DOSENU-346583 format. One record per residue: x, z, y of N, C-alpha, C in turn. Coordinates in steps of 0.2 Angstrom, whole numbers, plus 5000, padded with zeros to 4 digits. Last residue first. Layout:
<recs>
XZYXZYXZY;...
</recs>
This chain:
<recs>
605953085758606453055752607253045754;605553075771605653165767606153145760;605052935772605652995775605853045772;604152935763604552905763605152935766;603053055767603453055760604352995758;602752975780602953045778603553065773;602352865773602652845780603152915780;601052885767601652885763602052845768;600253005766600352975769601052935767;598453035757599353025757599552975761;597053065754597653055758598153065759;596753095740596553005744597052995751;597253205741597353175737597853105738;596053265747597153275747597453225744;595153245737595253215746595653215749;595553305728595853245727595453215735;595453445734595953415732596453335730;594253455734594453435741595453455738;593353415722593453385729593853385731;593653515712594053475714594053415717;592653595712593153625712593753575714;591353525713591853555719592053575718;591553465700591353425704591753465710;591253595694591953585694592153505699;590153615696590453685699591153635701;589253525688589253505697589953575698;589653555675589753495678589953485689;589153675676589553685675589853615677;587753605680588053665686588753665683;587553535666587553515675587853575679;587453635655588153595657588253575662;586353725656587453745658587553695662;585453615656585553665663586253685664;585953595641585853555649585853575654;585353705636586053705636586153655643;584053745640584553745645585153765643;583453625635583653615641583953695643;583653655622584253595623584153585632;583853815614583653765619583953705623;584253885600584753825606583953805608;583554015600584154005606584453935608;582053965610582453965602583353965604;580554085614580954035616581454055610;579554165614579654095615580254065615;580854295621580354275619579954195620;582554365613581854285618581054315615;582854475609582554475615582354435620;583254445596582654485595582554455606;584354345597583454335596583154355597;585554365600585254405605584254375605;586254285589586454375590585854405596;586154175594585654205589585554255587;587454155602586554175604586154185601;588354115592588254185597587554195599;588353965589588354005584588454095588;588153895603587553875598587653955592;589253935609588653985612587953975607;590353865605590453945604589453995603;589953745608589753755600589953835600;589953765621589453755618589253755612;591453765621590753825625589953835623;591653645619591753725616591153775615;590953565630591153545623591153635620;591553645642590853645642590753625632;592853605640592753685638592053685639;592953475643593353505635593253555633;592553475656592253455652592253465641;593653545661592753545663592653535657;594453415660594953475657594153535657;593853315664594153325658594153375658;593953365677593353355675593453335666;595253345685594853395683594353405679;595253205681595853235677595453305677;594153155688594253145682594953185678;594853165700594253205699594153205693;596153095701596253165702595353205700;595552965701596052975697596053055695;594952955712594652955706595052975700;595652985721595153015722594853005714;596652865721596852935718596152965718;595252745722595852755716596052815711;595052765736594852785730594852775722;596552725741596252795740595652825735;597252595730596652605735596652705736;598952545728598552585724597752615731;600152445732599452435733598552485729;601252535731601052485727600352455725;600752655739601452575742601352515738;600352695732599752675740600252625740;601252745721600452725719600052685725;601952825730602052755726601352725726;600952965731601452905738601552815737;600752975723600352955722600452915729;602253005718601752965715601252945717;602353115729602853095729602553045726;601053225724601153185730601553145731;601253295711601053245711601153205717;601153425716601653415712601553335710;599653425721600353455727600953415724;598953395712598853375716599653385721;599153495705599253455704599453405708;598853605713599553625712599453555707;597253585712597753595718598253575718;597053605697596953535701597353515709;597253735699597453695692597653655697;596253795707597153805708597553755703;595053765703595253715707595853715707;594953805688595153725689595153735697;594953935694595453935689595453845691;593853925701594453975707594753925703;592753915691592853865698593453885701;593054035686593153975682593253935688;592554115696593154145693593354075687;591054075696591554085702592354095700;590554075683590754065684591254045692;591154275682591254225679591454145680;589954295691590654305693591154275688;588654255685588854235692589854225692;588554335672588654215673589154235681;588554455679589254425675589554365673;587354435685587854435688588554445685;586454405671586554355678587254385683;586554505665586954465662587054405670;586154625671586554635670587054575669;584854575669585054605676585754595677;584454525656584554475662584754495665;584254675651584854625649585054575654;583354705658583954745661584654725656;582154655656582454625665583154685664;582154675641582554595644582554605653;581854795643582354765638582754725639;580654805650581154835654582154805650;579454755650580054705648580654745649;578554865655578554855648579254795645;578754845667578954905667579154885656;577954725669578554735674579054795669;576354795666576654765662577654725665;576454885677576754925670576954855662;576454815688576954845686577054875680;575254765683575554735685576454755685;574354905686574454855678575054795678;575255015694574654925696574654905686;574855195690575355145691574855065690;575155355690574755295695575255245695;575055475676575155425681574655375684;574355625678575055595677575255525677;573555695690573555625690574255605687;572955825686573355815685573455725685;571755975689572155915687572355895690;571856085697572056075691572056025687;571056035709571956045709572056055703;569755925711570256015708570855985709;569855855724569355865719569455915714;570955865728570555865731570055885728;571855775720571855865720571355895727;571255665721571055695714571255765714;571855615734571055625734570755655726;573155605728572755685735572055695732;573055535719573355585719572955635724;572755435731572355435726572455505721;573955415738573255435743572755445736;574855375730574755455736574355505738;575055245729574955315722574655405726;575155185741574255185737574355265732;576255185747575955245747575055255745;576955075739576955125736576355175736;575254945740575954955741575955035740;574354855727574554935731574854925732;573754695724574154735721574254805727;572054665732572754655731573154695725;571054715731571054645735571554635732;570654825715570654815725570854725725;569954905702570254885704570154845714;570455035692570455035701570554945700;570055165679570455085681569855075689;570255305674570355275680570555205679;570355385658570755345664570255325668;569755485647570655515651570955485657;568855535637568955495644569355515647;568555595626569155545625569155525629;567455655626568155715626568455665627;566155595626566555605631567255625632;565655505615566055525614566455555623;564555445620564755465616564855515612;564655395631564155455632564155485624;565255285636565755335637565355405635;564855145623565155215628565055255629;566355055612565655115615565655135621;567354905610567154965613566554975610;568754895599567954915599567754925605;569954795591569654845595569054835596;571354755582570654775579570554815585;572554695592572454735588571754735587;573554545601572854625600572654655593;575354535598574454495601573954565600;576654585610576054595603575554575604;577254575621577654545613577154545606;576654625629576854555633577254535626;575654735621576054695627576254655628;574254715619574454775619575254785621;573054565626573654615623574054685626;571354555622571754585626572554605624;570154445619571054485615571354505618;568554415625569154405624569754445619;566954495617567754505622568454465619;565654515612566154475608566454465616;564354585610564554565611565254555609;563354685598563254655606563354605609;563554755586563654715589563254675594;562854935583562654855583563054815586;563655035568563655015574563554925577;562855135559562755085560562755055567;563255315551563055255554563155195557;564055395540563655305538563255265544;565355395550564755425545564655355542;566555395560565455395562565155395556;567455395556567355455558566555475563;567455275550567355335547567255395548;566155145554566855185554566955255553;565354995551565555065551566055075552;564054875559565154905557564854985552;563054725562563254785561563854795556;562454605570562854625565563154695563;562154525582561654555581561954575574;563654465584563054445586562854495581;564654375576564354445574563854455579;564554215564564254255572564354305573;565954195552565154225552565054255561;567054205547566554155552566254145554;567254355548567454295545567454245551;567154505552566454455551566754395547;568454595553567954595546567254545546;569154475559569354515552568754535549;568454425570568754365564568954425557;567954535574567554485575567954445567;569454595580568854595575568554575573;569854485588570354495581569954535577;569154475600569054425594569554435588;568154675597568654575603568654525596;566354695602567054705597567554625601;565554835608565754735608566254735607;564154905602564654895601564854835607;562655035600562954975604563554965602;561455125602562255135597562155065597;560755225615560555165612561355115607;560655335620560355345612560255275611;560755275636560755335630560555335625;561255125641561055175641560755225634;562355045642562455095645561655125644;562754915639561754895641561754995645;563954795638563754865635563054885640;563654635638564254705639563954745637;563454475624563354545631563754585631;563854345616563354415621563454435627;565354285617564754275617564554315619;566654325627566554255623566154235623;567154385644566554375635566354315634;568354455646568054395647567754385641;568954585659568654565654568254515651;569054645671569354575670568854545662;568954805674569654755671569654705671;567754795681568154805686568954795680;566754745672566854695677567554745682;567054845658566954755658567154715666;566554945668567454925665567254875663;565154975668565554965672566354925672;565055085662564455025659564854985662;566755175651565755175655565555105655;567055175636567155155640566355145646;568155235623567555255626567455225633;568555115607568755155616568055165618;569555135593569155115597569155155606;570455015583570655065590569955075592;570855035566570555005572570655065576;571555025550571455045557571055005560;570254965534570854935541570755005547;569755005518569555035528570255005532;568454915507569054965511569154965518;567454845507567054915506567654985508;567154715511567554745501567354835501;567254725525566854685518566854725513;567854885531567654795531567154775525;567755005540567654975535567354915536;569055095552568655015551568255015543;569555225556569755155551568855165551;570655255571569855245570569855185562;571855215580571855275575571055285571;572455115584572555105579571955175575;573455085594573355145591572955145586;575155005599574254995596574055055591;575655015613575555015608575155025606;575454985629576254985626576254985621;573854975634574555045630574955045628;573154885639573954855640574354955640;571854985641572154925645572954935642;571255095635571255055633571755005634;570755295639571555225641571455195634;569355305639569955315637570355265638;568655285656568555255650569155295647;567855245673568055265667568355275660;568255135686567555145681568055185679;567855035705567855115702567655115695;568154925715567554945711567955005708;568854925726568154875728567754885722;570055005742569854965733568754945730;570255005752570454925747570454905740;570155165754570255095760570455035751;569155245745569855265746569955155747;568055255735568055255748568655255747;568255275723568155195724567755205734;568755405723569255335719569055255725;567455485721568155495726568555405727;566855395710566355385717566755405725;567655465698567555375703567255345709;567355585702568255575700568055475704;566155615699566355615704567055575706;566455535684566055515690566055535694;567155635680567555585682567055535683;566155765679566855745684567055715685;565155695672565155705679565755735681;565955695657565855655661565455655668;565955865657566655805660566455735661;564855895658565155925658565855865662;564255845643564055805651564555845656;565355905637565255825638564855805642;565956045647565756025641565755955640;567756115646567156065648566956045642;569156215651568556195644567956165650;570456225654570056145657569556155652;571856225646571156275649570756285653;572356105645571756165638571556185643;572155995658572156055655571856075651;571855825659571555915661571855945656;572455695665572955745661572255815663;572455515669572155585672572255655664;573155375674572755425671573055505668;572455235682572455305683572455335679;573055045685572855135681572855215682;572154945696572754995696572755055689;572354755699572054805693572854875695;573054665704572654695709572354755706;573154565691573454565699572954635697;572954525678573254615680573254625686;571354465670571854445675572254525680;571754475651571254485658571754475663;572454395642571854405640571354405645;573654385647573754455644573154455640;574754235646574054255645573854285645;576254255655576154245648575154265650;577054205664576654155663576254165658;578154275661577654285668577154255668;578754255650578454305649577954335655;579654135654578654135648578254205648;580454175664579854125662579154125657;581154245653580654285659580054255662;581654175644580954215642580854265649;582454105655581554045652581354125646;583354175654582754165664582254145657;583954215643583354255648583254245652;584554055641583954115640583454125641;585154095655584854015655584354065648;585954185649585854195656585254145658;586554135637586354175638585754205641;587354035646586853995643586654075640;588454075651587754045655587254035653;589054135642588954195648588254165650;589554005637589254055635588954115636;590253945647589753925648589053965643;591354035651590754015655590254005655;592054015640591854075642591054065644;592253885644591953885638591653945639;593453885653592753865657592153885649;594153965648593854015652593253935655;594753825643594553925639593853955644;595153765651594353735647594353795643;596053855658595353815661594953815657;597253825647596453885648596153885656;597153675646597053735638596553805644;597853665657597053635658596853675649;599053735656598653745661598053695661;599753665644599553745644599153755649;599653565649599553555643598853645642;600853555658600053555661599453575656;601853605648601453655656600953615658;601753455640601653525636601353595646;602353415651601653395647601253445644;603153485665603053455658602653455657;604053625673603653555674603453505670;605053705668604253705667603653645666;605653635682605653715678605053695677;605653485684605653525685605553605681;606453325681605753335680606053445681;607053265698607153285693606453335689;606753285709606453225709606353205701;608153355712607453345716607353275712;608653465701608953385702608153385706;608953585696608953585703609153545704;608353575683607553615689608153615695;609153515674608653445678607953495682;609853615671610353555675609753525678;609053695667609253725672609453645677;607753715659608153665659608553675665;606953855648607053805656607953785652;606153935639606153845637606553815646;606054045643606154035634606653975635;604954045653605554035654605954035648;603754035645603953935650604453965649;603554175643603654085639603754045641;603454215658603754205651603854175644;602054145658602554125662603054135658;601354225647601554135645601654095652;601154335651601254325645601454245644;600954385661601554395663601554355657;599354425660599554375667600154355664;599454505647599154465645599354395654;599954655654600454625648600054535646;599254675662599754665666600054625657;597854685654597754605659598654595661;598454785648598254745643598154655647;598054885657599054875655598554805648;597054895662597654835668598054845663;596454925652596054885653596654845657;596955045654597155035647596954965649;596555125664596955105661597355055657;594855115664595355075670596155055666;595155195653594655145650595455085659;595455325657595955295652595655225651;594655335669595155325670595555285664;593355365659593355305665594255285666;593855485652593655435651593555375654;594155575665594855555659594655465657;593255535679593455545672593755525668;592455515690593055475689593255535684;591055475691591355445687592255455687;589855605694590555625695590855565690;588455615698588755615693589355575694;587355575707587855635708587955635702;586755425704587055465709587655525712;586155475692586855435691587155435697;584955495698585255585694586155545693;584155395695584255415704585055485703;584155235687583955345687584555375692;584155145686583455155691583655215688;585455045682584955075679584255125681;585954995695585754925685585154975684;585855075705585655005704585454955699;586555185700585955195700585655135702;587755115699587555135692586655155692;588055085712587955025709587855055700;588455235712587855175720587555115715;589555255708588655325708588255275708;590555185710590255185703589355245704;591255185723590455135722589955155714;591855305722591755305728590955245728;592455335710592555355715591955385716;592555205707592455235702592255305706;593255125717592655125717592555145711;594755185714594355215719593355195718;594755115703594755195701594555245709;595154975708594255025705594255105702;596154995715595654985717595054985714;596955035705597055085709596255095712;596954905697596654995694596655055700;597654815708597254825706596754865704;598954875707598654895715597754865713;599554865693599454905696599054965703;599454725694598754765690598954825693;600554685705599454655703599054705699;601254745697601154775701600654755708;601454685684601154745685600954785691;601954585689601254565686601154635689;603254575696602454535704601854575696;603754645684603854685693603154635696;603654545678603454585675603354625683;604554465685603754425686603554475683;605854515684605654505690604754465689;605854505670605954565672605654585680;606654365668605654405666605454455670;607654375675607054325678606354375673;608154475666608254455673607754435677;608254385654607954455653607854485661;609054275657608254245656607654325656;610254305668609954315665609354325662;611154235679610854265680610454255674;612154145686612254185682611654235677;611754045693612454055696612554125690;610953985686611353935684611853985692;609754045686609754045679610754035682;609154055702609554125697610054095692;609053905701609453935704610054015703;607653945692608453885691609153905694;607053975703607154025694607853985691;606753905715607153975717607354005710;606553805708607053805710607453865710;605153875707605453805700606253825704;603853905710604653935711604953915707;602953835705602853825713603753845716;602753905689603053815694603253795700;602254035696603154005693603153915694;600853995702601554005705602453995702;600553925687600653885694601053945698;600754085681600854015678601053975685;599954155690600554155688600854105687;598354075686598854085694599554095693;598354095672598554015676598954035682;598254245674598554225668599054125673;597054255679597454275684598154245679;596254175670596254125675596954175680;596354265660596554195661596754165667;595754375665596454385664596754315661;594554335667594854375674595554345672;594054305653594054245658594454265665;594054435648594554375646594654285653;592954485656593554505655594054445652;592054405652592154395657592854435658;591854415638591954375640592354365647;591554585638592254555637592354495635;590454545643590854595649591554575645;589654485631589554475639590254495644;589754615625589854555624590254495627;588854705629589554735630589954685629;587754635630588054635636588854685636;587354625618587454565620587854605626;587554755612587854735612588054675613;586454835620586754845622587654795619;585454725613585254745621586154755623;585354795600585954715601585954725611;584754925597585454915598585854865601;583354945601583554855602584354885604;583355125601582755055601583254985602;584755185589584355175596583955135595;585655345584584855275584584655265588;586055455583586355385587586155325587;585355525578585255565582585555495586;584455475562584955485567585155485572;582955515556583355485561583955505563;581855575542582455585546582855525549;580255595540580955525542581355555542;578755605529579055615533579755555534;577355525528577755545526578655555528;575555515527576055485532576655525527;574355555523574255455525575055465528;574155675525574255615515574155575520;573555675537574355695536574555685528;572255645538572655615540573155625537;571455715528571555625527572155585528;571855825534572155805528572355765526;570755785545571555805546572055805540;569655795538569955735541570255735544;569255895533569355855529569855785531;570256045542569655995540569955925537;571356165531571056115538570356065534;572056235524571556255528571356195532;573856195524573356205519572656235526;575056075518574456095525573956135524;576656095511575856105510575456105519;578056015508577656055512577156015509;578855925500578555965499577956035503;579455855510578855795509578455865503;580655905512579955905520579355895517;581555905504580855975508580455965510;581555765505581055795495580855875501;582355765515581855745516581355765510;583455845510582955865517582055835519;583955755499583755845497583155855505;584455645512583855665503583355715499;585355735516584755685517584255685513;585855875509586255805511585455765515;587056015513585955985512586055915513;588256065518588056055510587456035508;587456175529588056135525588156125518;585956095535586356145536586856115530;585455995549585456015541585856055540;584556025561585256025562585356035555;583355935570583555985565584155965564;582255885584583055875580583055925576;580655825589581255895586581855865583;579655815599579955775600580255835596;577555855598578355885599579055815599;575955865602576655825602577355855604;574855925601575455955603575755925598;573455935586573455925593574355925595;572655925574573255875574573355885585;571756035576572156065572572855985571;570856085586571156045587571856045584;569756215580569756155583570056085585;571256285576570756275572570356185575;572656295586571756285587571356255581;574056385587573756335584572856335586;575256365599574756405596574356355593;576956445604576556375599575756415598;577656395616577356435616577056415613;579356375627578856335623578256405618;579856355644579956395638579356365632;580056225652580056295651580056315642;581156125663581156135657580756215656;581155965674580756065672580956095666;581755845671581955885677581755935675;582255745653581855765660582055825665;582555735639582955695648582155715651;582255705624581955775630582255755634;582055575624581355625620581355675626;583755545620583155515619582555585617;584755685623584355635620583755635622;585755735638585155735634584855685627;587155775645586755725645586155755639;587455815664587155845658586855785654;587955795676588255755669588055795669;587655925683587855865685587455805680;586756065671587456015675587255965676;585756135681585856105671586456065676;585056295681585156235685585456195678;583856435681584356405677584556335682;582856515682583056555681584056505679;581356515697581856465692582556525688;579756555686580556565694581156525688;578156485694578756515689579056525693;576456535695577256535701577756535693;575356435692575756485690576356475694;574456295695574456365700574856435698;575556195689574956245688574656285690;576756285697576556235692575856225689;577856335710577156335709577056265705;579256405708578956335707578156355708;580356515716579856535713579656455716;582156585714581256545720580956535713;583056635705582556685707582156645716;584056495714584056545711583556615709;584856445725584056425719583756465716;585656465735585356525730584856505728;586356355733586656405729586156475725;585256205736585656275739585856315731;585456075736585656085732585956135734;583856045740584856025745585156075741;582756065735583056125733584056095738;582455905730582055985731582256035734;583655865724582955815729582655865732;584355935718584555925724584255865727;583555985707583856025712584356015716;583555885702582755925706582955955709;584655855696584355775700583755815705;585055925688585355965693585155905700;583456025683584055965682584455985689;582956185678582756115681583456095683;581856315671582656285671582656205675;580756455674580956345671581856375672;579556555667580156555673580456485668;578556605660578456585667579056585671;578156705652578556635650578756585657;577256785644578156815647578456735649;576256745642576456785649576956795651;576756725626576256695631576256735639;578556675625577756755619577356705626;579956685626579656625621578656675619;580556795634580156735636579656685631;581356845621580756875626580356835627;582556785622581856775618581456795619;582856685638582956755635582356745629;583456525642583056565642582956635634;584956535649584556515646583856535647;585656535667585656565661585156525657;586556495684586156535680586156535673;587156325681586856395688586156445683;587356255672587756265677587856335682;586656295655586856275661587356285669;587056215642587256265643587256255654;586856135624586856145632587056195635;587056105612587556155617587556115623;585956095603586256025607586956065611;585656225601585756175595586056125598;585456285612585956325609586256235603;584356215620584756225621585456245618;583456275607583456195608584156195611;582956385601583556375599583656305600;581456385605581856425609583056445606;580856245611581256295608581556335608;580256195628580956175622580756265618;579256095639579456155633579756145628;579555985653579555985644579556065642;578255925660578655995660579055985652;577955805672577855795666578555875664;577355815686577855795684577455815674;576555765702576455725697577055765693;576555845716577155805712576955795706;575655895729575455915724576055835720;576355925745575955905742576055905734;576456045754575756025752575655985749;577856095745577556115754576956105749;577756055729578456065735577956055742;576856085717576556085721577256115724;576756015700577156035704577056045713;575155985686575555985692576156025696;576055905673575755945675575755955683;575855875656575955845661575755915665;577155905643576755935648576355895652;578055905628577655875634577055925636;579055985618578355975619578155935627;580556025608580455985616579455965613;581556075598581056055597580756065605;582856105588582856075595582256035595;583256225575582956155577582856145585;584556255562584256275568583556205570;585056215545585056295553584856305557;583656175535583856155544584056235544;583056195523583756145524584056145529;582056285518582556295521583256245521;580456255524580956245520581756285522;579456325529579156335522579756275519;579356355540579256445538579156405532;579656255546580056265551579956335544;578856155544579156135544579856165543;577756235552577656215543578356215539;577756195562577756255563577756275552;577856075564578456105563578256155563;576456035560577056005556577556065557;575756075571575456115564575856105561;576356005582576656065584576256085576;576855845577576155885580576355945577;578355765581577755775575577355825580;579055605581578755645584578355655578;579855475580580055525581579755575584;578655355571578855365578579355435577;578355195564578855275563578755285569;576955145565577555145562577755205564;575355155554575655155559576555155559;574955135540574555085544574955115552;575555255533575455175528575355115534;576955325544576155325541575955245538;578155425544578055385546577555345541;578755565557578255545552578055445551;580155675560579955615561578855605557;581455715566581155725562580555715563;583155675570582655665573582055695567;584655745566584155725565583555705570;586355805566585855805567585455725567;587855815556587155825555586555845559;588355725567588355685561587655745556;588555815578587955745577587855735574;589555895583589355895575588655835575;588555945600589255965594588955945589;588455795611588155845606588555865600;588755655614588955725618589055775613;589355535603588755575607589155655610;589755355600589755425599589055455603;589555235598589155275589589455345594;590055145604590655175598590255235595;588855065605589555045604590155085603;588055175610587955135607588555105606;588955245622588855275616588355265608;589455145631590155175626589355235619;588855055641588555025630589355095626;589155075654588355085650588455095641;590555095651590255175655589355165650;590554965649590855025645590655085646;590354905662589854885657590054945649;591154965669590754995671590154955664;592454895665592254965665591655005665;591954775668592054785662592154865662;592254765680591654755679591454795669;593654805684592954825684592554845682;594254705678594454765676593654815681;593854575683594054575676593754665674;593954625697593254595694593354605687;595554645700594954695702594054675697;595654515695595754585691595254625693;595254455707594954425700595154465696;595754515714594954485716594854495708;596954475715596854565716596154555714;597554355716597154385708597054455707;596854325729596354305723596354335717;597654405736597154415736596654375730;598854315731599054405729598254425730;598954175734598754205729598754275726;598554215749598254185744598154205738;600154265750599454315755598754285749;601454255752600854235747600254265746;602154395758602254325759601554295758;601754505749601654505757601354425755;602354475736601754475734601554445743;603854445743603554415739602754385742;603954595743603954535748603654475746;603654665728603354655734603454595741;604854595725604254565721603554595727;605954655733605954555731605054565732;605554815724605454795735605554695734;606054755713605354775715605254785723;607154715714606854675711606054665714;607854865718607954795722607554725720;607554895706607354945710607154865718;608354835696607554865697607254885704;609554875702609354835701608654835703;609755015704609554995709609554935709;609955035688609055045691609055025699;611054985686610354915682609754955687;611755065693611655005693610954945690;611355175684611255165689611455095693;612055125672610955115673611155125681;613455115675612955025674612255035674;613555235677613655185683613355125681;613455265663612955305666613155275673;614555195657613755175655613255215659;615555245663615355175665614655165663;615555395658615455385662615455305666;615555365644615055375644614755385653;616855295644616355265642615655265644;617555415647617555355650617255325651;617455495633616955525641617155455647;617855395624616955425625616755435634;619255415630618855355628618155365630;619555565628619555525632619055455634;619855585613619155595614618855555623;621155505603621055505611620255535612;621555535591621355575593621255585602;622055405585621455435581621255485586;622855345598621955295595621755375592;623755435593623455425600622755405600;624255405580623855465579623555475587;624455265581624055295577623555315579;625955285591625155255595624155255589;626355375583626355405587625655365594;626655275570626655335569626055375578;627455185579626855165574626455225573;628455275583628055225588627355225586;628655425575629155365573628355345577;628755575583628755545579628755465582;629255685590629555675588629355605579;628955725602628955765600628955765591;628955605611629655645611629255705608;627655525603628855515602629155565603;626655585606626655595601627555575598;626655565623626555645620627055635613;626755405621627155455625627755525622;625555405619625955415616626555415615;624655495628624655505623625355485620;625155385638625055435641625055485632;624355275632625055305635625355345635;622855295633623455305626624055295628;622955325649622855375644623155355637;622955165650623455225654623655285649;622155105644622555115643622855145644;620855165650620955195643621655165641;620955095663620755195662621155195656;621054985658621455015660621555065660;619554975656619954945650620654975654;618655005668618855045661619255035658;618954925675619354985679619355035670;618554805671619054795672619354865671;616954855672617354825664618054825667;616754865681617154905678617254925672;617054715687617554775690617354815687;615854665683616554675682617054705682;614754755689614854745682615454725679;615054665701615354755702615254795692;614754565698615254555700615354645698;613354585697613754555692614654555692;612854655711612854665702613554635695;613054505715613254595718613454625711;612054445713613054425711613354465713;610754465713611154465708611854455707;610954515730610954555723611154565717;611054355730611454405733611554485729;609554345728610454295724610954355725;609054425738608754435729609654385726;609454345749609654405748609654415742;608654215746609354265744609554285746;607454305745607554245742608254225740;606854315759606854365754607554345747;607254205762607654255765607754295761;606254125761606854085758607354155758;
</recs>
């Protein structure tokens, strides 16, 4: 109250000083006019003419008015400073209110800023690369294959030499390599880039230089540019890294550049090590060398013109099978801003907007309740002459002060907390070293703070326009803003918060159901305890077919000796590839050809992987015996309802050689979302050149250090071999659900925060209602009401507001969750179990929020209330 009366005295002094200034100005003007009039009369003018001339020629009036205006401005600034100090003292005394609003605004502004950082490039279709509208991925679209933003080396050379529609290209080729740091081999993917790659994308190293044109030839390309993350992790961010040597595939390469910490790279181009690309054409492998290529269209060239030019390219002097393959594909151009599954980011963005709205509504409700608690103070201000503008200014000072404090906290979090948070969300270690103290993050925080500040003060300021001073000064009468309309506003804000929370919780519940069903999905085999080891054999490692089989047999025996490994086998990669290869052409009963996947496997592959035989037997392993095992999809597509055992089939690459079907195995899914394609298994000795994978069966899922044991064992066999990937099948299954896991991780965090804010909002409204009606409750008790009646009354009032929000939110969720249908698996957007669970959770939360206020109402002390009256 001391601060309040200080503010009252300040207001009175301001009003008195303003009137005194006006009186002094009027007296000074009057005296000056008299002096001018006397001067004109003494000069021979009539009195009336002298008075007219004095008023017309009086320039001192503007000077006096200017001086008085300046003094009034100083008084206004002084009054504003008093309001700021009073608001600060008042907020410091109301610690609970201040802390709650600060936490609410920090969560709303901070979480929304994080999500906007994550979704910025997709939502705004923005790109850090120069003239992004001219950049396109070059790819292939086959009649039987999905679109891929990839080219083979032969295509890139032909497009570069035979077309004139692109001004420059950025191309990159993956090459799995062993990088030796210390004594341990580290399998990495080294990206070999074309000569204009960095220039096309506008990339400049933070340290060192780009590759020189002379370094794009064989023998001169032993140079490397590293990422900022690789520099920090392996060289401790040493500034003298330039000129150091890195051993890559037994060759020493010199570090000539380091990329910046915040360097953005397009999909397919992101990596830690870059080397110059030297393209070589191997007549025996014409389709070798997969590249991701981005082309910049020349000025005035349209997308359709570029596609027409690419379609006219000729591929000469190729084997027939390669010509057949290239004849089946057509070129594609994909915009750089197009991403896979953009709906993930839109769902996350919408969820963040809902959370931000909940935070603003909660802070608005708390500010309205604070206004109603200060009704007598504000009505006294009006009674002694304060204007509505002055009181609104006082509320604005509190609102701006709270949002300014919240924005400063979020800015500090952006500097110190955001990096770790982004690493946790994305799993990208490079995020830890990025500086989020940049202009667009700070601008985002500032914009969200301004919107929140306006929203927080909007409803309280509107209530002040309908202030009743007389009733506000009466004890026990209707007080400032305390009316049925005010109660409806508070309850409406709570209902809207609950509705938004229902939408967020429903989306999270649907993702939870999706995860549950994905984890219980039958893959066609048991993934527990299975490890897939992919081996990259360098092109320089020239092995004859029999020698390759012997090499993998040595690897199998060595890995079988690792503790915990029960069995091991080798094959062409054919288990949970994540895509359907379909590289073979199966001859159907009517003579047409359909894509199928042929897999070369060792004899014990079925036992190691855990394939389930439906009928027949597994491969015998005898050399010279032409036999195959097919899956159920193959049997149905090729043989229909006939029993396939003992029948034969042909495929294009094998010519007229018939393959005897000796067994049928159960279908194995390619991914968790896609069913099995047409697949058959044939002996490894038929074409050892395709063998590239070992599968290990363990007692249980491996620990983290198991991958290191496997890599060291392979390095012991031959240091030229690269264990490009050592992963448990269970981890591969989990990683294949990255989109669902990513969305679910963020949504569950947002939904938990939204639920907490909604509970706080409901609790504050019910608690204020109980405080304002304590006298009424005392009268009810005196007239014979039971405490349980009051308890029930308060609970029903609070739950009524929550129930309205649940109904509105359910209707909104039915309309909005259909946009996330592509993320769901075997789950409909309207899942009754999810909606019922969300409603029960909100009702239970509402009960918890209303319980304490209702208990306080039921324990009203009638005697104390009567004494206070």
